[in-house]
C-alpha positions as CSV (number, residue, x, y, z in Angstrom):
1,M,137.4,1.7,-46.4
2,V,136.1,2.4,-49.9
3,T,138.3,5.4,-50.3
4,L,141.5,3.7,-49.1
5,A,141.0,0.2,-50.6
6,G,142.5,1.1,-54.0
7,E,145.6,2.8,-52.6
8,I,146.6,0.6,-49.7
9,G,148.3,-1.9,-52.0
10,R,150.8,0.8,-53.0
11,Q,151.7,1.7,-49.4
12,D,154.5,0.3,-47.2
13,P,153.8,-3.0,-45.3
14,M,153.2,-1.3,-42.0
15,V,150.3,0.7,-43.5
16,Q,149.0,-2.4,-45.2
17,A,149.2,-4.3,-41.9
18,D,147.2,-1.6,-40.1
19,F,144.6,-1.4,-42.8
20,S,144.3,-5.2,-42.9
21,E,143.8,-5.4,-39.1
22,G,141.0,-2.8,-39.4
23,V,139.4,-4.8,-42.2
24,A,139.7,-8.0,-40.2
25,N,138.1,-6.4,-37.1
26,Y,135.3,-4.9,-39.2
27,L,134.6,-8.3,-40.8
28,A,134.6,-10.0,-37.3
29,S,132.1,-7.5,-36.1
30,V,129.8,-8.0,-39.0
31,A,130.1,-11.8,-38.7
32,D,129.3,-11.6,-35.0
33,L,126.2,-9.5,-35.6
34,L,125.0,-11.9,-38.3
35,C,125.6,-14.9,-36.1
36,R,123.8,-13.4,-33.1
37,S,120.8,-12.3,-35.1
38,S,120.3,-15.4,-37.2
39,D,120.5,-19.2,-37.3
40,L,123.8,-19.0,-39.1
41,T,126.8,-20.9,-37.6
42,P,129.9,-18.8,-37.0
43,E,131.5,-20.2,-40.2
44,Q,128.4,-19.3,-42.3
45,A,128.2,-15.9,-40.7
46,R,131.9,-15.3,-41.6
47,V,131.3,-16.2,-45.2
48,Q,128.2,-14.0,-45.3
49,A,130.1,-11.1,-43.8
50,L,133.0,-11.5,-46.3
51,G,130.6,-11.5,-49.2
52,T,128.5,-8.6,-47.9
53,V,131.4,-6.3,-47.1
54,A,133.2,-7.1,-50.4
55,T,130.0,-6.5,-52.4
56,L,129.3,-3.1,-50.7
57,V,132.9,-1.9,-51.0
58,G,133.2,-3.0,-54.6
59,G,129.9,-1.5,-55.5
60,M,130.8,1.8,-53.9
61,M,134.1,1.9,-55.7
62,L,132.4,1.2,-59.1
63,A,129.7,3.8,-58.5
64,R,132.4,6.4,-57.6
65,A,134.4,5.5,-60.7
66,T,131.4,5.9,-63.1
67,V,129.4,8.7,-61.6
68,Q,130.9,11.6,-63.6
69,V,130.3,10.2,-67.0
70,R,127.6,7.6,-66.4
71,P,125.5,8.8,-63.4
72,D,122.7,6.5,-64.5
73,L,125.1,3.5,-64.2
74,A,126.4,4.7,-60.8
75,A,122.9,5.0,-59.5
76,E,121.9,1.6,-60.8
77,I,124.9,0.1,-59.1
78,L,124.1,1.8,-55.8
79,D,120.4,0.8,-56.1
80,A,121.3,-2.8,-56.6
81,L,123.5,-3.1,-53.5
82,P,120.8,-3.7,-50.8
83,E,119.3,-6.5,-52.8
84,A,122.7,-8.0,-53.7
85,V,123.7,-8.4,-50.0
86,M,120.4,-9.7,-48.7
87,P,120.5,-13.5,-48.0
88,V,118.4,-15.6,-50.4
89,T,116.5,-17.0,-47.4
90,P,115.4,-14.7,-44.6
91,I,117.5,-14.6,-41.4
92,A,115.5,-15.7,-38.4
93,P,116.3,-14.8,-34.8
94,N,118.9,-17.2,-33.4
95,T,117.2,-19.8,-31.3
96,G,119.9,-22.4,-31.6
97,P,123.5,-22.8,-30.5
98,G,125.0,-20.4,-33.1
99,C,127.9,-18.2,-32.2
100,G,129.4,-20.8,-30.0
101,R,126.5,-20.7,-27.5
């Protein structure tokens, strides 16, 4: 995903559609995992998944773009990603009706 993200916008609509479908499926999987392993509602899990994936992909793209001339900056970006995607409040095991249960 990281490697292709910057190039897909320049491709024909069929390629863009295939890539978009893959991204949508990946986001749905992450949201489902978050929903099943937390007290998040499906809507909250979707928002968390979008933010998490966007942060990780963007961070990887920035690290790759800076590593040759600023390896220190690239390392700093990569080191910050785990903390950046962790929720502010801990995720507890789902004991409620989340995920449409």
